[in-house]
N, C-alpha and C positions, 0 to 999 in steps of 0.2 A: 504495500497498498504505501501512495506517495504522500510525503508531507507536504507537498508543496500545494499551496491554497489559491497561488494566483488566479484571478479573473475569477473566481468562488471567497463570498466572505467565511471568517472559520466559524463565524455564528452555523449558519448555514450546513456545512461540509459537517459541524458537530451534529447537527439534526441529522443530517444524511446517514452520517453511522448510527445513530443512535435508534432509528428507523431500523437498519438491518439487523442490530442485538436486542429488539427488543419482540418476542416469538407473537404476541397480539398484535402488534403492529403489522407485523408481515403477514398473518393471518386476514386481519383486513383489509390490507391492500392490495388480496391476490383474490377477490372473489369467484374468479372464473378457474380457480385450482393450476395457476400456468405451472407452478413448482412442481407440483404433482405430475403435471404430463409431461414434465421434459424427465422425472424423473423414470418415467417408464418407457423410457429408450432402450433398457438391456432387453425388457420384455417382448418391446417391436423385432427384437433382432431376431428369437427366438421362434415369436407366432409367427413370420416372417417366414422365416423358414420352412415350417409346419406348412404354410400356407401351399408353399413351390412342393414341396413334396406330394400335395393334395391334387397338383395338378398335373395336367397330360403336356407334358413340355418334351416330348420325344423326338418331334421332327427339330428342335436346337440339338443338332450334334457335329461333330469336328468334319463329317463329310460335307457336309450342306451345309457350310459359312456362307453370311449374305457378304455380299460387296461392302454393304456400310450397316451401320446400327445407329438409326435417327431415333433421338429420344427427344419428344417430343412433351413438355410439361410449361404450364405458367407458376410463377412466384416458386414456393419453394418446392413445386412439385417440379420445377426443372432443373433443380440441382442435383438429383439424384444421375443425370447424365452427366454432369460436370464429373462428380464422385466415380461413377463407371471410366469415363476418361484418364482420370488422374489415376486410379489404381492399374486397369491395364497396362498405362502409360505409352511412350513414344515407339515400341516396339511391336505394339497389337501390329496381326496380319490383318485386321478388320478395322475399318475406318470409324471413329465414334464422332457423329454430329450432332449436336444439341439444337432444338430448332423452337423458339419461343413465339410463336405468334400463332396466325389461323389456316397457315398454307404450306404445304411441304414444297423444299426446293425442286427445281422443272429436273435436277436429273435424276431423281429418285423413283426406281420401278420396280420390277417382279424380283429382280435379284437384289432388293435391300431390306434388310427388315425393320419396323416400324414399331417403336413403342411406347405407347401414349400412358402417360402416367397423369393421374388427378385423383389425389387424394378421395376428393368428394364424389368423384364421378361426375362434376354437374358442369367442368370448365368450358366455356363455349369454344373458345380457341382448340383447346387438345380434343374435343368432340368433331370440330370441322377436319383438323388434320386427321384424327383417325376415320372418317368417312373416306374421305381423299385417300387414304393408306387401303384401305380395302377397296375402293374403283379400280386402283393402277394394279393390283394383284401385288403389293408388296406382303411380305407375310408380317401378319399384325400380331401385337403381345398388347394387353390392356390390363393395367395396374390399377385398381381403385379401390371405389366402396361397393362392396356388392347390391346388386340389384339397382344399380344407379342407369343411367342412361349410358354411360360408357363401356357394360357392363352388356346391355343390349345389344348395342353396335358392335361388340366383340362375337356373340353367340349368333347377329344375323351373318357375319362373317365369317362364322366357324372357326374363331380365334380362339387360343388359349387366355382365361385372363383369371386374374390373380387377384383374389380378395382381398383387402385392408381391411382390418380390424380398428373400427374407431377409438381414437386416445384421446380426443378434444379436437385444439383448432388443426387445421390442415398443418401449419408450420411448426407444430409441435411432433409432428407424425414422420418426421424425415427419416426414421432407419425402418419404418413399415413399406414405404414405398422405393427405397433404396435396395435394399434385399434381394428382391426380387430380379434386379438388373445385373446384380453381381451373378445371383444363380444362373441364370440363363449364359451369361458370357462363358463361365465355367463348363456348361456343357456342349459350348461351344468351342473350347478350346483354347480361347484366346489370355485367360487371367488362370492363374492355380490362387486357390483361398482353402477350400478343406476345412471339414467341422470342426475339427481345433482352430484354426483362428478365429471363425465367427463366434465362438465363444470366448476367445481369448477377448476379442472385440466386445459380445457383451459382458463380461469381469469388468472390463476399462470402463463400462458406462458406469458400471455397480461402484469403481472402487469412485471415481469422480464424483457419483453423484453421493456417498457418502460423505465425501471430504464436504462440500458444496452443500451439504443438510441443513434447512434452515435453522437448526437448534444449535449448530457450529457457530461462536462468535466470529467475528469479521477477522481477526488479526491472525486465525489458522486455519480462515476459510477462504482459498482461492477466489470462489465465486464474486464472494462479499469484496475483498480485496481490489477485484478486477474492475469492480462495477467502482468502488470508492473512486479508484484514480481516475475514470469516466467523468465522474460527477461536474457537472458546469464546463467541461471539457469539448471540442469540436475532434471527434476522433477518424485518425487517418490508418485503415489499418493494410498492412503489406505482406505478402508472404513471400517467403523465400525459394520456394519450389511451386511446379506445378500443383503438389497435392496440397502445401502448405495456403495455396493461394484458394484453393476450396474454400479453406477453414477461413480467411480473411474474407470472402464473398460471403459463407453463411454468416459469419459473426458481423458483419456490417447489416445485411438485411434484417437479422433478428435483433440491432439494434434499432433499425428504422421501426418494423413491427410492434417488438415488445416495450422497449424504452421508447419507442416515438422519439427518437436522436435522430437529426444527420450525420451520414456518414460515408467516409468514403473507402473504397477497398483498391488494392493495386498489388501487382507482383513484379519484384524483381528479377529480373533486370529492366523492363519496360519503364516502372513507376521511376528509376534513375532519372530517366531524360524529360519527364514530365511532371508528376507528382512532386518529386523533390522542390521544385521552383517554388512551392507553398511555402516551404522554410524561412523565407526571406519576405513573406507578406503580412500586411495585417493581422494575422492572428497568430503572428510569432511574436514575442518581444520586439518591440518599437527600435529599442537598440542595435538588434540585429537586422536589419531588414534590408542593411544593403552590404554586400560583402567586396570585398576588396577590389579593384581595379585591375585588368589586365596591365603589365607595363607597357603596353600602346594605347592604352584605352584611358581618354583623361577623365579623372575623378571626378566623381559627383559630389557636391554639398552636400553638410550634414541635413539634415532634417531641419532642425533650428536654425539654421542659415536660408535655408531653399523657401522657407515659410515666406520673405519680403522678395523674392521673385515675382516680377510681372505677369510672367505664363502662370502663376500658382493664382493670382488675383482672384479671377473666377470660380475657383474651387470651391465646391461646398461637400466639406470632409464633415462626417459624424462623426472623429475622433477627435481629439488634440494632441499635440507632442506633449512628450515625457523625460521626465528624468532618465539617465539611464537607472537600468534596474527597476524602472514602474512598469507597471504593464499598459498596454498600448490601448484598454478601453474594448479592444474585441475578445469573444469567444476565444478559450486558449486551446491552439490548435496540442493536439499529442498525437503521437503516434504509435500504433501497437505492431511491432515486428513479430510475426510468427515464422519460428526457425525451426526448420525441416534438418533432422542430421543426415538427410542426403541430397542436400541441396550442391550444385554444383561450385566449382571451385571458383568461376567470376561472381556466383550470387553470394557464396561466401567473403570476398574480398568487398564487396558490394557491401555486404552487412555490416562489415567493421568499419568501413569510411562514413557509412551512415549514422552508425554509432557517434564516431567521432564529430561530425558535422550537427548531429541534433545537441549535442552536449553544447558543443562552439554557441549554438544559436538559441541555448538554453529554452528548447523542448522539451518538455517532458513526454518519457517515452517508457512503453511498457513492454519486456518481452519474455514473450511465451514458447517454451522451447518444448519441444513434440518428442513423445520418447515411446520406444517398440520397436521391435525386431519389422512387423509386415505393414504395410502401408495403412490397412483397412483398420489397423488398433490404433495405429499413430493420430488417423485422422477422428476416429471416433473419441478417444479423449480429447480431443482439443476442440471438437466441436460442443462435445457435451461443457466442456468447461466456457466456451464462449455462451452457449444459451442459457447457464444458470448465470453468468456473470450480466446477460441482456436483461433478464428478467428483475434481477436483484437490482439494477442501474435504475428501471422503471420505479420500481417500489421505496429507493432512498430519494426519488424526487419528486414522490407523491403521486405517482401513474397508474392506472390498472393497468397492467403490461397487458390481459386481456381483450381489453376492450380495440374496439377497430373502425370507430364511428367515421372517421375518413376515409377508410373504404369502403364500407357500406354506401356512404351520403355519395360517392363519386360512382358507384355502379348503379346507384339507382337515378342518378340524374342520363348513366348513359343508355339503361334500360325503357 
């Protein structure tokens, strides 16, 4: 937990910490039982495996591999495709494509498999893609709620359908909709996981759930500590590999949906070419907005001197100049770096450089280390921690993590 309270008053921070260490407050602040839903992750893994065993997937064998696997899903149901791509890795003999829209790419045809994922089984865009996949003669698989519209489309196409047991909001059912994709990939022979690894992943999910349980105080609870690091901050979440990049994307999405926080996600090396520039912006300490000029580049005047230039007379700034060491008046940027031990050498070097740069820019940073031999185990543990942190951040901020008023309001306006 960070002791840096810049950008957030000490009293507000203490109040946030007190909320997270008061069981009655946690229970009252989570009327939708989001914490219970997050804790169901291990059970989702085991239940999904049973559902796959009870579904006829005999058409998926190494002898009849598709040219590509296209995973269609929106929101949290789109992430299973990213998980599949990260677990199979760049050496996969079958291309993995994730599409988040209502139309298939033009090249997709009978030689390809389409997996339509919708926890509710009612997502319009996913239903449209499933219908189109059946019409094009693709090998279709549906993953979603039993007796849903998606289930009916799969039945009409005589395609396999893997039912998902509801456990709450769709965003809390990630493993229920992700495991079936991994099982299919195993049957195609493009990834090796095995029963032991699935159980290790479920055990890791249980381990993190125990560490992050509501009764555990914030100074020993990694989920609460991470949430308190982010209270009153603008999170920028980076991964150092494709695998940790998936975790970064999940964390940013959960910060959006559970904590109602804006969040930026990125992946090294790409983030080193664009998002890193935010370290010189108004959300970083004002004393470090301008880096040293190159030897052949004219030096810019300090902010205090630039205020009198004619070019700035018409500017209407929402912040005022501050003395060195003071905050800019903007919400403080905080970098969350998710480190995968399987990162490549370039990413490792960039990680070290980023750590130094962030310290120089006086930007807060939380570094999270993935742990585990198999990629699925590493990803499961990190995503579980991120899910808990996003819910605790909502509670610390006095926000119901389960409510989705803006999402519902937008959907009602569209419909």
